[in-house]
C-alpha positions as CSV (number, residue, x, y, z in Angstrom):
1,M,143.9,-19.6,86.2
2,S,147.1,-21.0,84.1
3,M,148.0,-24.3,82.7
4,T,150.2,-26.7,85.1
5,D,153.6,-28.4,83.3
6,A,151.7,-31.5,83.2
7,Q,148.6,-29.8,81.2
8,I,150.7,-27.6,78.8
9,A,152.6,-31.2,78.0
10,A,149.5,-33.1,77.3
11,F,148.4,-30.0,75.3
12,Q,151.5,-29.9,73.2
13,N,151.3,-33.9,72.6
14,A,148.1,-33.7,71.3
15,S,148.1,-31.0,69.5
16,G,151.8,-30.3,68.1
17,F,151.4,-26.7,69.1
18,A,151.9,-24.6,72.3
19,P,148.7,-23.3,74.1
20,Q,150.0,-20.0,73.5
21,N,150.2,-20.2,69.8
22,S,146.2,-21.8,70.2
23,S,145.5,-18.4,71.7
24,T,147.0,-16.4,69.5
25,L,145.4,-18.0,66.6
26,W,141.8,-17.5,68.3
27,L,142.7,-13.8,69.3
28,S,143.6,-13.2,65.8
29,L,140.2,-14.9,64.3
30,V,138.3,-12.6,66.4
31,L,139.9,-9.3,65.5
32,V,139.9,-10.1,61.9
33,L,136.3,-10.9,61.8
34,A,135.5,-7.8,64.1
35,L,137.4,-5.8,61.4
36,L,135.6,-7.4,58.4
37,W,132.2,-6.3,60.0
38,C,133.4,-3.0,60.7
39,A,134.3,-2.7,56.8
40,W,131.1,-3.7,56.3
41,V,128.9,-1.7,58.6
42,M,131.1,1.7,57.1
43,W,130.5,0.2,53.4
44,T,126.7,-0.3,53.8
45,A,126.4,3.3,55.8
46,Y,128.6,5.1,53.2
47,R,126.2,3.3,50.3
48,G,123.2,4.5,52.3
49,W,124.6,7.8,52.6
50,A,125.8,8.1,49.3
51,T,122.1,7.4,47.8
52,G,120.2,9.5,50.2
53,S,118.7,7.3,52.3
54,V,120.9,7.9,55.3
55,R,121.7,11.3,57.0
56,F,125.2,12.8,57.2
57,G,124.6,12.8,61.4
58,A,123.6,9.3,61.1
59,L,126.4,8.1,59.1
60,G,129.1,9.9,61.8
61,G,127.1,8.3,64.4
62,S,127.4,4.9,63.0
63,T,130.8,5.5,62.4
64,A,131.5,6.3,66.4
65,R,129.8,3.1,67.4
66,V,131.9,1.2,65.1
67,L,135.3,2.6,66.3
68,L,134.2,2.4,70.1
69,T,133.2,-1.2,69.6
70,L,136.4,-2.0,68.1
71,L,138.6,-0.3,70.6
72,V,136.8,-2.0,73.4
73,L,136.9,-5.2,71.8
74,M,141.1,-4.5,71.1
75,F,141.3,-3.2,74.8
76,F,140.0,-6.4,76.1
77,T,141.5,-8.8,73.9
78,L,145.0,-7.4,73.3
79,S,145.5,-6.6,77.3
């Protein structure tokens, strides 16, 4: 549902920026947090593999799940 002209004007007067800028900010924050989470998961899985507590297959499975999650999130947020 899109905003009417009156709603856009009210939003801009109250916040000082356009609704599209707000949307871009929130989407960017979500994607940055997702990328940080992916980096944390991959770093933790690698450390586990390097110390021998995680098998190579589990590391590969973790990598595949993280990449799939990131691709799905980017598909839904950027489309």
